[in-house]
Structures are given as C-alpha cells and as structure tokens.
C-alpha beads as a LAMMPS data file, in Angstrom:
LAMMPS data file: protein, C-alpha beads

336 atoms
335 bonds

1 atom types
1 bond types

-500.0 500.0 xlo xhi
-500.0 500.0 ylo yhi
-500.0 500.0 zlo zhi

Masses

1 110.0

Atoms # bond

1 1 1 33.884 8.012 -20.690
2 1 1 32.026 7.935 -17.328
3 1 1 31.044 4.544 -15.988
4 1 1 27.403 3.677 -16.633
5 1 1 25.850 2.554 -13.390
6 1 1 22.632 1.582 -11.615
7 1 1 21.808 3.149 -8.250
8 1 1 19.533 0.766 -6.380
9 1 1 17.232 2.091 -3.652
10 1 1 17.127 0.491 -0.218
11 1 1 14.471 -0.103 1.011
12 1 1 12.274 -0.982 -1.940
13 1 1 9.537 -3.444 -2.853
14 1 1 7.271 -5.378 -0.515
15 1 1 6.321 -3.828 2.827
16 1 1 5.073 -5.691 5.893
17 1 1 1.395 -5.132 5.118
18 1 1 1.782 -6.474 1.577
19 1 1 3.698 -9.560 2.731
20 1 1 1.037 -10.255 5.349
21 1 1 -1.834 -9.870 2.866
22 1 1 -0.298 -12.105 0.210
23 1 1 0.583 -14.722 2.820
24 1 1 -3.018 -14.756 4.069
25 1 1 -4.295 -15.650 0.585
26 1 1 -1.596 -18.288 0.136
27 1 1 -2.317 -19.873 3.514
28 1 1 -6.066 -19.812 2.863
29 1 1 -5.480 -21.662 -0.426
30 1 1 -3.292 -24.187 1.392
31 1 1 -5.869 -24.728 4.126
32 1 1 -9.214 -24.567 2.297
33 1 1 -8.092 -25.382 -1.226
34 1 1 -9.246 -23.384 -4.245
35 1 1 -11.237 -21.404 -4.924
36 1 1 -10.537 -18.716 -2.347
37 1 1 -12.279 -15.461 -3.207
38 1 1 -10.599 -12.086 -2.755
39 1 1 -12.577 -8.848 -2.735
40 1 1 -10.714 -6.422 -5.041
41 1 1 -6.995 -6.880 -5.729
42 1 1 -5.268 -8.138 -2.587
43 1 1 -2.486 -5.622 -3.364
44 1 1 -2.102 -3.386 -6.403
45 1 1 0.293 -5.382 -8.553
46 1 1 -0.789 -7.411 -11.558
47 1 1 2.147 -9.835 -11.286
48 1 1 1.054 -10.763 -7.751
49 1 1 -2.578 -11.096 -8.879
50 1 1 -1.711 -13.405 -11.779
51 1 1 0.450 -15.621 -9.564
52 1 1 -2.354 -16.024 -7.013
53 1 1 -4.925 -16.667 -9.750
54 1 1 -2.765 -19.552 -10.984
55 1 1 -2.991 -21.031 -7.490
56 1 1 -6.792 -20.755 -7.424
57 1 1 -7.580 -17.311 -6.040
58 1 1 -10.630 -15.649 -7.598
59 1 1 -10.714 -11.851 -7.517
60 1 1 -14.093 -10.105 -7.420
61 1 1 -15.194 -6.471 -7.618
62 1 1 -17.596 -6.748 -4.678
63 1 1 -18.485 -9.119 -1.874
64 1 1 -21.845 -9.634 -3.615
65 1 1 -20.052 -11.666 -6.320
66 1 1 -18.729 -14.164 -3.772
67 1 1 -20.909 -17.290 -3.402
68 1 1 -22.755 -17.450 -0.085
69 1 1 -20.766 -19.222 2.598
70 1 1 -17.502 -19.123 0.637
71 1 1 -14.074 -18.045 1.905
72 1 1 -13.483 -14.356 1.198
73 1 1 -10.327 -12.336 1.854
74 1 1 -10.600 -8.564 2.244
75 1 1 -7.744 -6.725 0.527
76 1 1 -4.907 -4.882 2.250
77 1 1 -6.593 -1.545 1.495
78 1 1 -9.450 -2.083 3.964
79 1 1 -13.232 -2.060 3.616
80 1 1 -16.143 -0.086 5.016
81 1 1 -18.547 -1.326 7.699
82 1 1 -21.183 -1.684 4.976
83 1 1 -19.001 -4.241 3.190
84 1 1 -18.501 -6.154 6.437
85 1 1 -22.258 -6.157 6.962
86 1 1 -22.896 -7.488 3.474
87 1 1 -20.304 -10.224 3.974
88 1 1 -21.930 -11.261 7.263
89 1 1 -25.369 -11.359 5.623
90 1 1 -23.961 -13.704 2.965
91 1 1 -22.349 -15.816 5.715
92 1 1 -18.924 -15.490 4.107
93 1 1 -15.904 -16.929 5.884
94 1 1 -13.970 -13.671 6.052
95 1 1 -10.210 -13.309 6.374
96 1 1 -9.327 -9.651 6.859
97 1 1 -5.994 -8.721 5.236
98 1 1 -6.388 -4.985 5.931
99 1 1 -2.965 -3.494 6.617
100 1 1 -2.683 -2.681 10.345
101 1 1 -1.620 0.852 9.423
102 1 1 -4.855 1.326 7.462
103 1 1 -6.827 -0.133 10.370
104 1 1 -5.254 2.578 12.552
105 1 1 -6.747 5.268 10.292
106 1 1 -10.154 3.553 10.461
107 1 1 -9.988 3.597 14.254
108 1 1 -9.117 7.291 14.215
109 1 1 -12.080 8.035 11.925
110 1 1 -14.485 6.248 14.260
111 1 1 -13.091 8.039 17.307
112 1 1 -13.206 11.493 15.732
113 1 1 -16.758 10.890 14.509
114 1 1 -17.831 9.872 18.019
115 1 1 -16.306 13.116 19.300
116 1 1 -18.412 15.138 16.864
117 1 1 -15.447 16.251 14.741
118 1 1 -15.601 17.063 11.016
119 1 1 -13.085 14.721 9.362
120 1 1 -11.136 16.090 6.396
121 1 1 -9.838 12.932 4.699
122 1 1 -6.876 13.767 2.466
123 1 1 -6.633 11.282 -0.371
124 1 1 -7.962 10.145 -3.719
125 1 1 -11.711 9.563 -3.650
126 1 1 -11.592 6.657 -6.116
127 1 1 -8.945 4.737 -4.159
128 1 1 -10.145 1.662 -2.246
129 1 1 -8.411 2.750 0.943
130 1 1 -10.229 6.089 0.954
131 1 1 -13.547 4.372 0.175
132 1 1 -13.081 2.152 3.232
133 1 1 -12.049 4.960 5.580
134 1 1 -14.826 7.238 4.354
135 1 1 -17.301 4.442 5.000
136 1 1 -16.432 4.444 8.709
137 1 1 -18.059 7.872 9.174
138 1 1 -19.653 9.124 5.934
139 1 1 -21.841 11.739 7.652
140 1 1 -18.773 13.310 9.281
141 1 1 -16.203 13.010 6.471
142 1 1 -15.204 15.256 3.570
143 1 1 -12.598 13.997 1.069
144 1 1 -9.933 16.574 0.180
145 1 1 -7.936 15.592 -2.897
146 1 1 -5.810 18.651 -3.625
147 1 1 -4.623 22.071 -2.497
148 1 1 -7.398 23.529 -4.659
149 1 1 -9.983 21.465 -2.761
150 1 1 -8.517 22.798 0.487
151 1 1 -8.681 26.365 -0.778
152 1 1 -12.314 26.027 -1.871
153 1 1 -13.585 24.072 1.134
154 1 1 -16.305 25.765 3.173
155 1 1 -17.119 24.687 6.726
156 1 1 -19.715 26.047 9.165
157 1 1 -18.317 28.374 11.869
158 1 1 -18.960 25.845 14.620
159 1 1 -17.133 22.981 12.829
160 1 1 -14.385 21.239 14.739
161 1 1 -12.159 19.972 11.899
162 1 1 -9.552 17.242 12.052
163 1 1 -7.596 15.711 9.185
164 1 1 -6.679 12.137 8.331
165 1 1 -4.746 10.935 5.296
166 1 1 -4.552 8.032 2.907
167 1 1 -1.461 6.065 3.914
168 1 1 0.226 5.979 0.490
169 1 1 0.347 9.687 -0.400
170 1 1 3.319 11.880 -1.223
171 1 1 4.714 13.443 1.935
172 1 1 5.313 16.792 0.263
173 1 1 1.905 16.972 -1.416
174 1 1 0.176 16.071 1.848
175 1 1 2.149 18.737 3.728
176 1 1 0.993 21.348 1.208
177 1 1 -2.651 20.359 1.617
178 1 1 -2.418 20.263 5.421
179 1 1 -0.687 23.653 5.395
180 1 1 -3.478 25.165 3.319
181 1 1 -6.110 23.681 5.622
182 1 1 -4.315 25.058 8.701
183 1 1 -4.180 28.516 7.138
184 1 1 -7.913 28.435 6.509
185 1 1 -8.946 26.613 9.688
186 1 1 -6.518 27.453 12.531
187 1 1 -8.282 25.075 14.901
188 1 1 -7.510 22.108 12.632
189 1 1 -6.300 19.075 14.571
190 1 1 -4.597 15.953 13.304
191 1 1 -3.931 12.352 14.317
192 1 1 -1.574 11.638 17.200
193 1 1 0.943 10.237 14.718
194 1 1 1.329 10.531 10.954
195 1 1 -1.000 8.384 8.861
196 1 1 1.353 8.038 5.890
197 1 1 2.951 4.652 6.426
198 1 1 6.603 4.046 7.185
199 1 1 7.060 2.138 3.907
200 1 1 5.801 5.024 1.779
201 1 1 7.993 7.453 3.729
202 1 1 11.098 5.301 3.412
203 1 1 10.652 4.632 -0.303
204 1 1 10.026 8.296 -1.051
205 1 1 13.068 9.321 1.003
206 1 1 15.221 6.832 -0.907
207 1 1 13.899 8.175 -4.216
208 1 1 14.858 11.720 -3.192
209 1 1 18.397 10.591 -2.377
210 1 1 18.706 8.758 -5.692
211 1 1 17.269 11.642 -7.714
212 1 1 20.022 13.912 -6.383
213 1 1 22.624 12.084 -8.475
214 1 1 20.776 9.934 -11.034
215 1 1 19.747 11.371 -14.382
216 1 1 16.940 8.828 -14.792
217 1 1 14.804 7.123 -12.133
218 1 1 12.793 3.989 -12.891
219 1 1 10.096 2.817 -10.457
220 1 1 8.703 -0.678 -10.865
221 1 1 4.999 -0.828 -9.994
222 1 1 1.516 -1.161 -11.423
223 1 1 -0.305 1.898 -12.724
224 1 1 -3.008 1.534 -10.044
225 1 1 -0.455 1.392 -7.219
226 1 1 -0.788 4.728 -5.438
227 1 1 2.523 4.508 -3.607
228 1 1 4.392 3.605 -6.814
229 1 1 2.878 6.540 -8.705
230 1 1 3.772 8.874 -5.831
231 1 1 7.397 7.685 -6.003
232 1 1 7.604 8.728 -9.656
233 1 1 6.132 12.122 -8.775
234 1 1 8.663 12.562 -5.967
235 1 1 11.557 11.776 -8.323
236 1 1 10.325 14.302 -10.874
237 1 1 9.832 16.945 -8.184
238 1 1 13.438 16.345 -7.143
239 1 1 14.598 17.145 -10.663
240 1 1 15.144 13.725 -12.228
241 1 1 13.542 12.278 -15.335
242 1 1 11.383 9.430 -14.021
243 1 1 9.097 6.701 -15.346
244 1 1 6.786 4.042 -13.900
245 1 1 7.383 0.534 -15.240
246 1 1 4.523 -1.952 -14.726
247 1 1 6.684 -4.486 -16.606
248 1 1 10.392 -4.645 -17.361
249 1 1 9.471 -4.819 -21.055
250 1 1 8.101 -1.280 -20.763
251 1 1 11.644 0.096 -20.567
252 1 1 12.183 2.368 -23.562
253 1 1 15.850 2.323 -24.659
254 1 1 15.417 5.914 -25.846
255 1 1 15.178 6.977 -22.193
256 1 1 18.788 5.835 -21.739
257 1 1 20.272 8.078 -24.414
258 1 1 23.073 10.116 -22.870
259 1 1 22.303 8.757 -19.387
260 1 1 25.186 7.431 -17.283
261 1 1 23.355 6.797 -13.988
262 1 1 19.948 5.134 -13.587
263 1 1 18.153 4.990 -10.238
264 1 1 15.954 1.941 -9.641
265 1 1 13.312 1.326 -6.997
266 1 1 10.015 -0.533 -6.609
267 1 1 6.675 0.244 -5.017
268 1 1 5.564 -1.441 -1.807
269 1 1 3.476 -4.036 -3.680
270 1 1 6.127 -4.946 -6.286
271 1 1 7.896 -8.341 -6.104
272 1 1 11.690 -8.328 -6.011
273 1 1 12.115 -10.559 -9.075
274 1 1 11.072 -7.601 -11.234
275 1 1 13.940 -5.546 -9.800
276 1 1 16.374 -8.348 -10.656
277 1 1 15.051 -8.495 -14.216
278 1 1 15.310 -4.734 -14.663
279 1 1 18.893 -4.643 -13.394
280 1 1 19.757 -7.478 -15.802
281 1 1 18.152 -5.550 -18.655
282 1 1 20.152 -2.437 -17.779
283 1 1 23.363 -4.500 -17.712
284 1 1 22.548 -5.497 -21.295
285 1 1 22.548 -1.775 -22.097
286 1 1 26.010 -1.335 -20.572
287 1 1 25.125 -0.310 -17.007
288 1 1 27.717 -2.534 -15.328
289 1 1 28.269 -0.484 -12.163
290 1 1 26.001 -0.970 -9.138
291 1 1 25.572 1.262 -6.098
292 1 1 23.148 0.956 -3.178
293 1 1 21.449 4.089 -1.851
294 1 1 20.414 3.280 1.715
295 1 1 17.690 5.454 3.260
296 1 1 16.356 3.331 6.131
297 1 1 16.460 -0.080 7.778
298 1 1 13.153 -1.954 7.872
299 1 1 12.533 -4.804 10.308
300 1 1 8.891 -4.657 11.489
301 1 1 6.915 -7.909 11.657
302 1 1 3.143 -7.997 11.061
303 1 1 1.683 -11.301 12.250
304 1 1 -1.755 -12.834 12.018
305 1 1 -3.500 -15.840 13.514
306 1 1 -5.885 -17.482 11.045
307 1 1 -9.269 -18.670 12.274
308 1 1 -8.347 -22.260 11.503
309 1 1 -5.302 -21.969 13.791
310 1 1 -7.652 -21.883 16.787
311 1 1 -9.801 -24.644 15.311
312 1 1 -6.794 -26.916 14.865
313 1 1 -5.434 -26.045 18.308
314 1 1 -8.741 -27.184 19.806
315 1 1 -8.516 -30.391 17.779
316 1 1 -4.980 -31.004 18.999
317 1 1 -6.107 -30.760 22.604
318 1 1 -8.532 -33.578 21.880
319 1 1 -5.983 -35.475 19.735
320 1 1 -2.452 -34.953 21.101
321 1 1 0.279 -35.111 18.495
322 1 1 -1.650 -33.535 15.604
323 1 1 0.325 -30.695 14.050
324 1 1 -0.890 -27.115 14.004
325 1 1 -0.784 -24.720 11.086
326 1 1 2.055 -22.293 11.714
327 1 1 1.191 -18.677 12.373
328 1 1 2.514 -16.407 9.629
329 1 1 5.442 -14.309 10.713
330 1 1 6.305 -11.937 7.895
331 1 1 9.307 -9.786 8.555
332 1 1 9.556 -6.324 7.103
333 1 1 9.891 -2.746 7.882
334 1 1 10.177 -0.097 10.522
335 1 1 10.806 3.552 9.863
336 1 1 14.440 4.221 10.701

Bonds

1 1 1 2
2 1 2 3
3 1 3 4
4 1 4 5
5 1 5 6
6 1 6 7
7 1 7 8
8 1 8 9
9 1 9 10
10 1 10 11
11 1 11 12
12 1 12 13
13 1 13 14
14 1 14 15
15 1 15 16
16 1 16 17
17 1 17 18
18 1 18 19
19 1 19 20
20 1 20 21
21 1 21 22
22 1 22 23
23 1 23 24
24 1 24 25
25 1 25 26
26 1 26 27
27 1 27 28
28 1 28 29
29 1 29 30
30 1 30 31
31 1 31 32
32 1 32 33
33 1 33 34
34 1 34 35
35 1 35 36
36 1 36 37
37 1 37 38
38 1 38 39
39 1 39 40
40 1 40 41
41 1 41 42
42 1 42 43
43 1 43 44
44 1 44 45
45 1 45 46
46 1 46 47
47 1 47 48
48 1 48 49
49 1 49 50
50 1 50 51
51 1 51 52
52 1 52 53
53 1 53 54
54 1 54 55
55 1 55 56
56 1 56 57
57 1 57 58
58 1 58 59
59 1 59 60
60 1 60 61
61 1 61 62
62 1 62 63
63 1 63 64
64 1 64 65
65 1 65 66
66 1 66 67
67 1 67 68
68 1 68 69
69 1 69 70
70 1 70 71
71 1 71 72
72 1 72 73
73 1 73 74
74 1 74 75
75 1 75 76
76 1 76 77
77 1 77 78
78 1 78 79
79 1 79 80
80 1 80 81
81 1 81 82
82 1 82 83
83 1 83 84
84 1 84 85
85 1 85 86
86 1 86 87
87 1 87 88
88 1 88 89
89 1 89 90
90 1 90 91
91 1 91 92
92 1 92 93
93 1 93 94
94 1 94 95
95 1 95 96
96 1 96 97
97 1 97 98
98 1 98 99
99 1 99 100
100 1 100 101
101 1 101 102
102 1 102 103
103 1 103 104
104 1 104 105
105 1 105 106
106 1 106 107
107 1 107 108
108 1 108 109
109 1 109 110
110 1 110 111
111 1 111 112
112 1 112 113
113 1 113 114
114 1 114 115
115 1 115 116
116 1 116 117
117 1 117 118
118 1 118 119
119 1 119 120
120 1 120 121
121 1 121 122
122 1 122 123
123 1 123 124
124 1 124 125
125 1 125 126
126 1 126 127
127 1 127 128
128 1 128 129
129 1 129 130
130 1 130 131
131 1 131 132
132 1 132 133
133 1 133 134
134 1 134 135
135 1 135 136
136 1 136 137
137 1 137 138
138 1 138 139
139 1 139 140
140 1 140 141
141 1 141 142
142 1 142 143
143 1 143 144
144 1 144 145
145 1 145 146
146 1 146 147
147 1 147 148
148 1 148 149
149 1 149 150
150 1 150 151
151 1 151 152
152 1 152 153
153 1 153 154
154 1 154 155
155 1 155 156
156 1 156 157
157 1 157 158
158 1 158 159
159 1 159 160
160 1 160 161
161 1 161 162
162 1 162 163
163 1 163 164
164 1 164 165
165 1 165 166
166 1 166 167
167 1 167 168
168 1 168 169
169 1 169 170
170 1 170 171
171 1 171 172
172 1 172 173
173 1 173 174
174 1 174 175
175 1 175 176
176 1 176 177
177 1 177 178
178 1 178 179
179 1 179 180
180 1 180 181
181 1 181 182
182 1 182 183
183 1 183 184
184 1 184 185
185 1 185 186
186 1 186 187
187 1 187 188
188 1 188 189
189 1 189 190
190 1 190 191
191 1 191 192
192 1 192 193
193 1 193 194
194 1 194 195
195 1 195 196
196 1 196 197
197 1 197 198
198 1 198 199
199 1 199 200
200 1 200 201
201 1 201 202
202 1 202 203
203 1 203 204
204 1 204 205
205 1 205 206
206 1 206 207
207 1 207 208
208 1 208 209
209 1 209 210
210 1 210 211
211 1 211 212
212 1 212 213
213 1 213 214
214 1 214 215
215 1 215 216
216 1 216 217
217 1 217 218
218 1 218 219
219 1 219 220
220 1 220 221
221 1 221 222
222 1 222 223
223 1 223 224
224 1 224 225
225 1 225 226
226 1 226 227
227 1 227 228
228 1 228 229
229 1 229 230
230 1 230 231
231 1 231 232
232 1 232 233
233 1 233 234
234 1 234 235
235 1 235 236
236 1 236 237
237 1 237 238
238 1 238 239
239 1 239 240
240 1 240 241
241 1 241 242
242 1 242 243
243 1 243 244
244 1 244 245
245 1 245 246
246 1 246 247
247 1 247 248
248 1 248 249
249 1 249 250
250 1 250 251
251 1 251 252
252 1 252 253
253 1 253 254
254 1 254 255
255 1 255 256
256 1 256 257
257 1 257 258
258 1 258 259
259 1 259 260
260 1 260 261
261 1 261 262
262 1 262 263
263 1 263 264
264 1 264 265
265 1 265 266
266 1 266 267
267 1 267 268
268 1 268 269
269 1 269 270
270 1 270 271
271 1 271 272
272 1 272 273
273 1 273 274
274 1 274 275
275 1 275 276
276 1 276 277
277 1 277 278
278 1 278 279
279 1 279 280
280 1 280 281
281 1 281 282
282 1 282 283
283 1 283 284
284 1 284 285
285 1 285 286
286 1 286 287
287 1 287 288
288 1 288 289
289 1 289 290
290 1 290 291
291 1 291 292
292 1 292 293
293 1 293 294
294 1 294 295
295 1 295 296
296 1 296 297
297 1 297 298
298 1 298 299
299 1 299 300
300 1 300 301
301 1 301 302
302 1 302 303
303 1 303 304
304 1 304 305
305 1 305 306
306 1 306 307
307 1 307 308
308 1 308 309
309 1 309 310
310 1 310 311
311 1 311 312
312 1 312 313
313 1 313 314
314 1 314 315
315 1 315 316
316 1 316 317
317 1 317 318
318 1 318 319
319 1 319 320
320 1 320 321
321 1 321 322
322 1 322 323
323 1 323 324
324 1 324 325
325 1 325 326
326 1 326 327
327 1 327 328
328 1 328 329
329 1 329 330
330 1 330 331
331 1 331 332
332 1 332 333
333 1 333 334
334 1 334 335
335 1 335 336
C-alpha cells in the first residue's frame, strides 16, 4: 500500500502586509489601551479577528460608527479618500494599515486619472480593496469583474484605457481578462509592474506545484478571503480536488477516501497554528509522511513608524533616558 502523506506548501500563510496590519492593531492596544477601533476586518480571517477582539479591538462597518476623537485603524485593504475625509471630520486618531502594495495601486489610479485615462479596474466590485481603489477616481474608473464584462464593455472612440487589478486575484483569470481587453482595445496600457502581489503569486504557484501530484488540496482560509478562495480555484483548475477550510473542524473525512496524498496550504491572512492543527488531524487519519513543496523564498520587511513613536522621541529629548516604543519590523516575503 502506498504511503499516505501530506505535501505542505512553502510559502504559505501570513504575508508582510498582513503581519504589519495585525502588529499595528496590537501596538495600538499596547500604547493606547482598549478600545481601539478598526474599520472593517483588519485582515480577512475570523481567527485573527476573534483574537484581537479578546484584546480589546472593536471592529466597525464604517468610520461613522467610531466615536469622535477615538483611535481608528484602517484595514489592510485600503480606503477611499471619502473615508479619510469622514475620519478627519470626526477627528479620529487614524492609523493606516493599508498594505503598501495596495497603496501602490491607489497611487497608480490617481496618476492615470490625472492623465485623463479611463481606468479599467479588474476585480470584484464588492471587495473592500476594489471599493477603496475605485474611490480614488470614481469618474474615471470602470470595474471589470469577468471575461464577459470585458467582452461586453463599450468605450467611446477617444478613450485612452488603462487597466489596474485587485492585488489578490488569480493570475490566470486576470490574464484572460486582460487578454480580452487587449483584443478589444489595442491601445490598452497597464501599470509599470504587475499589481497582483508577490504573496498571491507565490501561494498560487505553490498550489499549482502541489496539485500536480496531490489528489486532494486543502487551503486554510476564511470564506471572505479573496486570495484563499483564488488558491482553491487554482488547485481545481490544475486538476486536483480542492476545498477551502475556514476551520480545521470543517475537514470532511469522506474527502480522504482513496486519497494517498493531501496538499496543504494557507491563505495570506491565515495564522500558522491552523496549519499545525490540520497536519495533526491528517496524521490521525494515517497521513504520516510529510513533504515540503517549495515555490519561492520570501524575505521582504514592511515597517511602520507609529505616530506615538515621534511623540515619545520628542519626550525623550526633553527627558533623557526615557525608553522609546520600538518600531515594528515584520519580516516576510519577496517574490523569488
């Protein structure tokens, strides 16, 4: 009988932007004390949200729900200028946890709008990241969600189209949409570099490698995590049976019937302890072998300097010897 084994993806789990965002909430709680308000989910994982709620974070649907003058963290997915304006009007103490890679797309949207371009934003219209990017230039932006949207899109003859993308999309799906747009609008331009983030690329590449020799692929991640859902889609497109697991308890033993190799990965907002629990659960089902499928090495660091860091530095100058709050230095990923 063939050995039953687990093939573990590398890289997997938290990316640099997620680590930075979570750390910002944790440091705000340490510095200000609870409650610290967070607009939307800081990252799309309910285990992370529950852990931060236990520490005193309060998650709200809008900035309007945050008490005037309170500390408010913007999520990693970014916000529109309108949200920033509302926060300023309410005199909120804002900490912006927008992923730097999302901020790059926002900058591109502003630049293209200033240049008079028509921005074709490829992504899911109900996703917070797309809402924020769209808000940078709503009069110049059209959201394109699918190949069908691209096929049906009508632009005036004098339009000067350019595309941008949500950072957590499937590489293959995005390529199909961009290809359709190029066929219809030969003058279509794009960003100087790809918008899909290194973490999404690396995790999808690892899933493809695993799917080539695993009969079943399990991706740990919440149902509202775009990058986790895309990983499941990539595995299925590569020919493997695949399922999204928001919780380890969601594993259905029936999926394992006749399966000798199980691929395991985790979305970019999924904590590593869930991977450990899933591997332990699979060992209970006889999957004693373990292989690592390495697709890339990640070592980028995203840093941030909290507002109170400057405040305390100024205090130290007046009172030598007082300690500063350390600047966060969260190590994670570069595209190999």
